Phi, psi and omega in degrees: 000135181288162178289143177277129180298156176283106185249137174217133175258116187228155172280149179213180180222128178289130181229155177266123180227110176060036179087353180248155174267124177234188183231136177263113179244109180053040177088356179256127180272123182235142168293145188228138170274141183251151177270150177298145176097352179239126179252110188278156171227148175303133182100351180291129166283133187223162169265131186237129173262114180263116183244106179050045176087356178254141186257133174239116179281118182276337180151174180294144179257113182259146179289350180190178179302139178263134183290148180263349180206167178189183182240130178299124187244004180195179183280152179287147177205128176062034180078011180230157180218137179286135180233124179276128181223169176300339180267007182113181180276128181252146177263100192253143169282157179214166176243153178070215180283138181296136177292149182280160179299136181094354181285134174276127186229154172269148183243131179255136186241031179291340175242171180291332175272122181296143179232147180274136176283152183298141177085164179269151175280135179291139178280126178269118182293147175292142178294146181271122179253113182296337179228078183300141179251130179304135180293151176293159178298143182294138177292158177296149181299143176267123182258123176250152180225164178181175174238129179236130180259137180231126179271149171291140178266348182197156172208152183190176178231128178265136178263122186309131180074008183227239185222175173291135181301141180269003188271003175138197186259002182296153188249120184246155174230135177070199185222163180243129177057234184265007180288164179287157181296134178264140178226091184288158181204152172245149182229148190231009179055225180263008185307310182295337185290346178296343182262017180306136179093353180262153176262123182278129181252339175206145184223122183235152183231133179269109177283127176282175181293146174291149174263156183279074175226160179061212180275071187298331184274004179244154173287128182231157184257125173266137183251106184269139175229148171271132177240174191260000188267129175281328177229169183296121179278178179290325178243204180292157178284162175261118181266136183243329182227145176138177003275154166250111188270132179231124180277125178259124181289165173301128181065030185309120174277174176303141182202152177268136175229154177274136170246164183305136179302324180299328177295316179297319179297322179295320178297320179296321183279327191229346187083177180133198182199201184224153180208176181245147178203136178111189181247162014269182180283123177203171180208155178226155181294139177264186186291343179293324180256341179222096182303339179266009176301127178073014180300144181249147172236117178258117169267129190219164171222156181211136175265121182285000000 
């Protein structure tokens, strides 16, 4: 009888590496073979079968059953339309003319972003009961809770009035000598949107280790802001909330800090990321040297 291969089923995260999509499994970046029927995007949580050190992505990992249909509940905007489903309201892509409010539609899940299938779903009439029986009283809602971790898919520093730095993914704040002001940022793709419909009860951010720049031997304050970009834009990000000030000790190692719960809820509902703005001059390791740089932890609850 032949030897049985070393098999492990693990959670992973699709990441962009050098223009290619690979998979992050417990902090290790692996090239991955994909199964037919699944179209990956950076930021997707996935199930990964590791066979003798090689990764096979089995498909997207969802926190619960995904709905197959829903009702259009609002107007289209930016190529997307809100669809009301038993799992909550989804932000769906569509093709052709946007469906009108109240239309029953089918939902396709081959990608992490839900897409509407062509045509309207036929309405199935309710069966006619000649002698209707009053329904039993509804059971009390079942409340589920959990913690979900989301990795940053990219990080970089924008130089005010210029471009994103070409020197890597490290995250800088302020400027040194005569250089332009640095405004570091982390990006999360569609990762936070997997928690749509959940209420965030606590929101944490993993600060990476400080880099040896500026007054490295002194405690310095990093000024965090929430921005609106899921991926790196052509120019600077648009900041909407902040600052949330966090003091970094001399030689600060990686550490978890709490950010406002409202920021986490906004990421779940709309996407976006976080960045730095202001002085003093400091820097932290980016995703290139620390895949868990800027990792997020969402504590949530949901009523079934």
